[in-house]
N, C-alpha and C positions, 0 to 999 in steps of 0.2 A: 659387193654385189654389182653386177653389170647395171648401168644406169637405167636402161629401159625397164628391166625387171624390177629395179628398185622403185621407180615411179609407179608402176602398177601395184606393187606391194604396199607402198605408202598410201596410195589412194584408198585401198581396201581397209588398211589399218585405221586411217583417220575416220573413215565412215563407221567402223566398229567402235572406236573410242567414244564417239558422240551417241551412237545408237545404243550401245550396251553398257558402257561404263559411266557416262555422265549421269544417267538416271539414278545411280547409287548414292549420289551426293547427300540427299536428305536423310537417308537411313544411316549413313556413316556419321554425319554431323550430329544427328540426334543421339546415337548410341555411343559415339566416340570409340568406335571399333570397326575394323574392316571385316566384312562378311567373306572370309576366305573361301567358304563353301561355294559362294557365287563367283567371287573374284578370280580365284586361281584357274578354274576351268575356262573362263573367258580369256584371261591372259595367255593361257596355253593355246587356245584356238587361234589367237592373234599372232602367235609365235613371238610374243613380247619377252619371253624369258631368255631367248637366244640371240638377241639383237647384235650384241658385240662379241659373241663367241664364234671362233673360226668354224668354217664349214666342216673341217675334218673331225670336229667333236659334235656335229649335229646342228650347229648354230647357223645363223645367216651371214656372219662375217661382215657386217656393215662397217664401212669406214667411219671415222669420226665425223667427217662432213655430212655423211648420210644420217648418222645417229642423232646429231644435234637437232635436226629438223623434227625427229620423232619425239625426243624427250621434251622439246619445246611444246609440242602439241599435247602431250600428257600433262604438261604444266598448266594447261588452261582449264582442266577439270579438277575434281577434288584432290587436294594436295597429298593425302595419305597414300593414294594410289600411285601418284608420281614418285613418292619416296621409295615405295617398294620396288618399282621398275628401275629407278635410278641406281639404288644401292646394289640390287641384284646384278644388273648388267655391268656396273663399274667394277665390282669386286670379282666377278667372273673373268672379266677382261684383265684385271690386275693379276689374278691367279695364273692366267695363261702366261703372262709376262715373266713372273718370278718363279714359277713351279717347274719341276722336272717332268719328264714325260710320264712317269708312273703316276705322279700326283695329278697331272692333267687328266689322264685316262680314268682315274678313280673318281673324279669329281665333275668335270665339265660336261660329259654327256647327260648326267642327271640334272645339271643346271639348265640345260636347254629346254627341258620339259617342266621345270619347276619342282621336280621331285627332290632336288637338292638345291641349296643356296648358300652363298658365302657372305659373311658379314665382316666388317672392318673393326677390329678391336684395338683401338689406339688410345682414345681419350680416357683420362683418369680423374677421379674426384679429388685426389689429394696431391697431384703432381701436374706439371706441364707435360707437353709432348716432346718427342725427339729425345734429346740428351737428358731431359729431366724426368724420364719415366721412372716409376717406382716399382713396376712389375719386374720380377726377377725370374730368369730361367737358368737353372744350374745344371750343368752336364754331369751326369752320374752314370758312367759306363755307356750303355747303349740307349740311355734315356735322358730326357730333360725333365727337371722337376720345376714346375711353375708355381709361383706364389705372387699374389697381388690382386688388384681390383681395377676394373674398367667400368665406365658408365657412359650413358648416352649412345649406346650401341644400337644403331638402327637395324631393324629386321631380326632382333634377337629373339623374338617370340617364335620364329619358325626356321631360322637359319640352321643348316645341318653342319656347317663348318665355319670356323672363325680364323681370320688371319690375325694372329696375336703378335704384337710388337712388345718385346721385353728386353731387359738388360741381361747380357750374358757375360759382361765384364764390368768390374767396378769402375767408378769414376765417370768422367764425361768426355772420354776420347771419342773420335769419330767412328771407331770400330767397336763400340760398346753395345750397339743395338742390333737385335736379331729378330727375324720374322719366323714364326712357327705356324703350321696349319693344325688347328685343334678341332677335333670332332665334338659334337654337342654332348652326347651321352657318354661321359667319361667320369670316373670317380673323382670326387673333390671339386668338380666344376659345377657351380650353381648359377642360375639366372633368375633375376627378380625384375619385375616391372617398375618403371618410374611413373610418377603421376602424369596425367594427360597433359598434352601440349597446347600452346596458344592456337596454333594453326596446324595444317597438315594432319588433321584429326585421324585417329584410327591406327596409325603406325605406332609401333612400340620402339622405345629407345631405352633398353634395359641396363641393369647393373650386372656385371659379370664378376664373380668371385672365384679365384683360383687358390685352393687350399691343398698344397702338396700334390698338384695335378701332374701325373706322370704321363708323358707322351714319348713314343719311340723317337730315336734320333732321326729316323726317316721322315719325321714331320718337319724337319728343317727346310725352309724355303730359300733356295739359293745357297749362299755361303754364310757361315756364322760371322757376325760383325758387319754385314753389308746391309742391315736393315734400314739405316738412315738413307742410303741411296735409293733403295726400293720404295721407301716411304715418300721421298720427294717426287719420284717419277709417277707414282700412283696418284698423289694429290694433284700433280701438275695437270694431267688431262682431266681429272675429275672436277677441277676448278672450272675448266671450260664447260663441262656439263652443267654446273651450277649457273654459269652465266647464261647458258641456253634456257635453263629453267626460268631465270629472271626474264628473259626475252619472251617466252611463251606466256607467262603470267601478265607481263606488261601489255602484250598484244591483245589478250582477252579483255583486260580492263579497259584498254583504249577502244576496242570495238564496242563494248557495252556502253561506254560513256558517250561515244559519238551517236550511237543509235538512240540513247535516252535523250540527248540534247536536241535531236531532231524531232522527237515526239513531245517532249515536255514544253508546255506553253505558259507564258506569262504575258499579261497585257495583250493577249491575242496573237502573240508571235512565238515561234519556237525559240527556246533559249540559245540554240545554236547560232541565232542571228545576233546575239549579244557579244559585244567586243571582249568582255571579260572571259566568257566561256570559250570564245574563239582562241584567245591566248592560251588557255589551259590545253585546248586540243592541239594547238601548234607545238607547245612545249612537250607534250606527250609524244607527238610524232617525231620531234627532233631526237629525243632520247632513244626511241625505238630504232630509228634509222641508224643512228650512230652505233648502238649496241649490236644490231644485226650485222653490220659490216665489220666491226671488230672481231666478232666471233667467227665469221666466215674466213677472214684472213688467217686467224690463228689456227683454225681447224685444217685449212689447206696446207699450212706450213707443217703441222704435225703429220698429216697424211703423206707428205713428201719425205718423212723420216727424220725430221728435225725436232729437237727439243724446243719447248716454248715456255720456259720458266717465267720470264717477264710478261710475255703476252697473256699467259693463263691467269696470272695474278691481277693484271690490269683489267682483263675481261671480267673476272669475278668481281673485282672491286667496283668497276663502273657499272656492272650489271646490277649489283645490289643497290647502288645509288640511284640508278635509272628506274628500276622497278619500284623503289620507294617513292620517288617523285611522281611516277605515273599513277600508282595506286592512291597517293595523296590527292592528286588533281582529279582523278576519276571520282573519288568520294565527294569532292567539292562540287563536281558537276551534278551528281545525284542529289546532293543536299541531304537533309535529314532522313529521307526514305532510304538512302544508301546505307544508313547505319543499322537498318533492320535486315532481317533475313529474306525480305521479299525479293531482293535481287542478289545475284552471286557476288556483288562487288565487295561486301563486307568479308566474305570468305576469302576472296582473292587477296584482300588487304592483309588478313591474318596469315594466310599461307606464305605470302611473300617474305614475311619477317624471318622465316627460317633461313633464308638465303644469306642473312648477315653472318650466320654462325657456321653453316656447313663448310667443310674443307678450310677452316681457318677464318677468324674474324678480320675486320679491316686492318688492324695493326700488323697482322702477319702478311697480308697482301702488300702493304706499303713496304714492309721490310724486305720481302723477297724481290720486288721490282727494283728497289733502290740498290740492294746488294748486287744484283745483276748488272745494273748500269755502272756502278762504281768499279766493278771488276772488269769492265771493258766489253760488256755485252753489245753485240752488233745487231742492228736492225736488218731486215731483209732489204 
């Protein structure tokens, strides 16, 4: 999107986020459920379903640099809403990358309005990811027969389509993983909810079971055996989005802590005048400033057409560490009252902890970054 038009759109969107979505927090936190009957019409009006979908399919076609500002703002309000917007846009964008034109035309226009949505079916309860997948897709004539189980699949309660990663070849060779596009209502495919989460309340992260699920060969995304490469590229940019989520949550916690520190008084003076509190505030500012600039650099590099495997993992890892420190310190600034629901700080604290796990835990981020450097990865 042209920058002037983007700035105008962003201003209106940010206003709508705080006017229309932020007031839903109490209802969502109390009920531990997202009110889709209220939420989806609002997101549709905001054009939030088509942020990363190209214009030719009805979306806004935002660049990564533009999108990270928006997902960071969504990350300041109730976390379940952010999860819906993040996964929907990330997976619609991923589908555009790996699908053929027929598949794009069949799904993406509906994604721009929220009538359709794509979820990411990778994680399994009994296996690791990548080459350790236990889900099997067997080619039988003009069909694939899928058997296996996935879990922690975000947006599984309303997604119309799932990008399913499965083994199409025995063993652990690099060409053993394949991606398939599976529709929701198909025989043998069942979806069950998991228990409620610590934070980001309301979003569902379900269990998918595939029992001799037959899908046409036309469901193949890209080429058979290329799923590992598709997976790495999808996770790469999505890790940058999680870093932006960490940034938004950290910024909001910081703003609330500074405001509270200026208002709260002890011995007749605002606690913001106390050296210990000033140190907390300075440490929070350092983390936010560093993370903001890391993300900006990586996003600009991606928008220039470059891969960012090391940068994305480093941004994701530093982001989760930074938002952890910031929410820790913000809670200390608030003291005991911050542990209650009187202020949003306890919710931000809980919501932030999902960032440890989305798109791979810390061990994966360290592994990816180290692998790239050892293999001769070059900095800009």
